[in-house]
N, C-alpha and C positions, 0 to 999 in steps of 0.2 A: 381671301375669300374665294379669288377665281380658285386656287387649288380643293378649294371645301366644295363647290361647285362640279369640278370635273371626279372628282373624287364618286361625289351621287349620282352624276351622270355613269359612273365605270359599275357603281350598284346595282344600278335598274337593268344592268343585263343578267339573265341567269348565270350564276360560276358553271363553268364548264364540269370541274369535278360533280360538285353533287348530281349534276341531270345526267351524266355521264355513267354515275355508280347507280342512281335509281333506274335508268333505260337496261343496265345491265343485267342488272337485279330482275327487270321483267322477263327481260328474254329468257334469262337461265329459266324462270319460273314456268313459263311457256314453253319452252322446248320441252322440259319433265313431265310436265301435267296434259297442256291441252292436247301434245300427241305422245302417246293415244289419248284418246279423251276417254270422259269419264267410266272407266271400265268396274270400279269397286265399289262407286256410290251407291245409296240405299234411299228411297224416298216412300215415308208410312210402310215402310217395310218389304217395298215393290225393288229388285235389284236393278240399278242402272247400268247396263252392257251396253258397252260400244265395239265390240272384238270383230274382226273380220268374220263374216257368217257366209257358208258355204252355199250358194246358187238354190240348192234343193233345199234348205231351211231356211229362208229369208222369210218367208210370210210365216213362218210359225214364230219367228223370234220378233217380228214387226209388232204380233200379237200381245207380247212378253213387255217390250218399251215404255216406261212410263210416258205420259201424255206430257206437252207443257203444261197444261193444268196440274199435275201431279207434283210435277216439279216445281210449280210456282209457290203451291203449299207447301213442299218442304222449305223453301225456302224462305219464306215465312217465318219460320219457326226460328228463335232465337238459340234455341238448342241442336238449330238442324246436324246431319251427319257428314253433310254435302259439302266438298272441299272446291272453293273458289276462289279464284283471284278476281279482286274489285278494282277497280278504277274510277274515284271519284273526281268530278270536274268541276269545282267550286268558285263561283264567282260571287263577292263579297263589294256592297257597298257601304260606306259608315258613316256617321256621324257624331256629335258632342259640340261641347259647350267650346273646345279648342278654335282658337283661328285657323280655317281652312279643313275642318272638321270633315263637313259635310262633302267635300273635295274629292275624298279620299277613297280609293276602291283596289283590290287586288284578285288575284287570281291563285288559288292552292291544288296540287295535283295529291290525291291520297293515295298512297298504293296499301292495299288490305289483303295481304294473301291469306287464307284461312285454311288448315287442313285439321279438322279434327280426327281425334282418335276413337275411335266406337270401339265397346265394352259388350262384350257378349250378354244379348237377354237375358233375364232372368227368369222365373218361371212365371210369374204374373202377365212377363208382354213389354214389361216396362225394360225402358234402351235407356243407356248412361251414357254420354259421351265426355273426355278432356278437350278442353278448347288452349289449343296457345293461337290468338289473336295480333297481332301488329299492326300496327299505322305508320305508314313512314311518307310523312308530308313534304313535298317540294314546294315553296311558295316563291309568289313570282311579284316583282313591286309591292311588295308589305309595307303599307306606310307607318312609318318613324315618327314623333316630332322631336325638334330640339330646338331648343333657346339658341337664337341665336340675332344678338344686337338689339338685346332686349324685347326683342317678338318670337314666332316661333315657325319653323320653318319645319319641311318636312321630306325625308328620304322615303326612296323605294328601293327596301332590300330583299333581293332573291338569292336564296339559300335552302340548303335541307333545312329541316326544321327537325325540333325533338321529336321521338318516336315514341308514341304512345302504343302499349301494349294492357292485354287482361288475359289472365291465366285461371282457368276456372274447371270446376266441376260440373256438369248438368244433367238433367235426367228428364226426360220425355214419358210420363205414364200412359196406359194404356186408355184412361179416363180422360185424358187428353188436357190433363195440366202438367203444369213444367215450371221446373226449380231449377236454379244453378246458385253455386257460391264459391269466389275464388277472389282472385290479387288483381288488382287493377295500381296500372305503374306508367311513370313516364320518363324516358332517357333522354340524358343531358346532350346528345348528339347534333345538337345545330351546328352549321358551319359557320356562323355571322353571331356573334355577342349579342347584336342589336333584333334578334329574334328568339334569344335565346334563355332557358328557364334556371340553367346555369345551375341545375339542383336533381338529384335520384329523387324521384318520389313515387311513393306508394300508399296502397290501404285499401279495404274492402269493398266488395262490388256483391251483389244480390238480385238475384230476377227471380219473378213470381209472377206466372202467366198462365190462360187458358186457351187453350184451341179450340173453337165451336164448327158446327159443320160454317157458318157464313164467315167465318175470320179467326181474328185474334185478338185479345186485349191482354193487357196486363203492366208493371211497373218495372222499370231495372234502375236504382237507384246505385250509387257508388261514392266512395269519399278520397281523395289524396291530401297527403301531409308531406312535406320536406323531411326526408331522414337522410342526407348528405348535398354535398357539393360544394361550391365556390361562393354561391350569393350568400348575403347579408339577411336578403328579407326573407321574413316567413311566408311560407303557403298552406292554406288551409282552404281546400274546394270541394262543395258537394255538389255532386251532379244527380240529376232527376232525370228518366227518361222514359215516361207515359207509351205506351203502344197500344197502337188500336188500327187493324188492318182485315177490310174484305175482299174475302177472294171472290172475284165478279163472274167469276168462269172462261175459258177459252185463254189461259195465260196470263189473264189480267188481274190488278192487285190494285186499291186504293185506301187510304188512308192518313195516319198522322202520325209520327214520331219524333215526337222536340224534345232536342238535349239542352234543357236549361241548368243554370249554375247557379251557386249561391258562395259569395265569395267569404269566409268569414274576418278576412282581416280587414278588408274596406267596407264591409255591411253592404255590398252593393249585388244585385241580382242580372242577372243577363237570361232572357227569355223570350224563343222565337215562337208564333203560331207557325204551325210543318203543315205543309199538304204534300203528298207524294201519290204518283200512280204509276205500276211498272208494268212492265209488258213481257214473259215470259216467250221464247221461242225454240224452234230445236232448227238448227243451220247445219247440216249435216249429222252427225252423229253424237254434236255437242251442243249442250241446254245454254241459249244464253240470255239471260235479265237485263235489260234496259229500262233503266226509270231515271224519270223525272221528278226534282222537287224543288219546292220554295219554304224559306224562312220568310218569314216579317217580325223584326225584333220591337214587341209591343212594351222591355225593360230592358237598360244596357248601363252601363257607369258614365257616368255625367260625362266626364269628361273625351273620353272617348270608346265608342263601339261598332260594333257593328248593327244595321238596318235592315240591310236585304240581300238574303243570297240563295241565289239557281242555281242547284247543280245538275249537274247529269252525270248518270252511273252505270258503268257496265261490269257483270259479271258474268263472265262463262263458269261454268261448271266443270270442273278440270281431274284428272285422274288423282288420287292422294298417292303420293309413290311412298307414304311414312305407314301406312295401316297394316302391307304385308309383316314387317319388321313390328311395328308392335303387337299383330297376332301372334307372333311367334315368341316375344318377349313374355308374353302371358300366357302362354299355353294354349290360344284358343286356335279353333280350326281355321 
């Protein structure tokens, strides 16, 4: 008993290795992308330039710089060609039938570097982009139930979680229609078995959306199955993400983008009501998006699942170090 309590207290501290790994990764990304800032990104066909401007050309160059409102519009685009480094800070509170479930909460830091590779526009003005978008989670005090002495006890696990990703091909048509097709997956990278899926999971994803003057609406479904790993449990889960965003002007956006799940193995839904608001600003020569979001879960697994989530997200627009090499590879100017 004493040994178990000591072990649980040890696990409540964030393990040094995963935390240091994630901080080093973020530091490297910032070094090579924010400095210099987004020199080659595009927003609605206008170049985002952040080079050192000679004094005599400053006024003319400032006229060509995109406004915060233009950047906010492009960042609302699921097929955006802008490179970003997003840090999502998520706080969750839980509920369920298990004893003590209502007293559980945790924090997750999710790092999402996105470096889209833009293809040349076709004759009709449509833009195509290749995406690889990983999500690297660091969980702190993740509640894990355990049976002990005929009851339920809870451990708080802190670790690097399984890395999710998607790889897709997206098209933004001149008419405002957006679509994308690709693959979504999960890599078994967790450093603690209690928060690990222990499986390689893969499946298809699809996006269909439409840009209007007032904002954006669309749907983003995907599905994953287990394809390899060392867990004997089967995995088959559908994710559905409707998107509705309003462009309010002056860099402000508001809307809803809930991510719901259906587990085909347990026949259980996880469905949130989501609200979000964001503000895009230009700090120095770098556009930054700050976003606040909240989830209230109207449906979750009976035994244990999330009830609330509050998130604060930070997304600087950065230089894409891979675009020039990709242009040379495909012979683009």
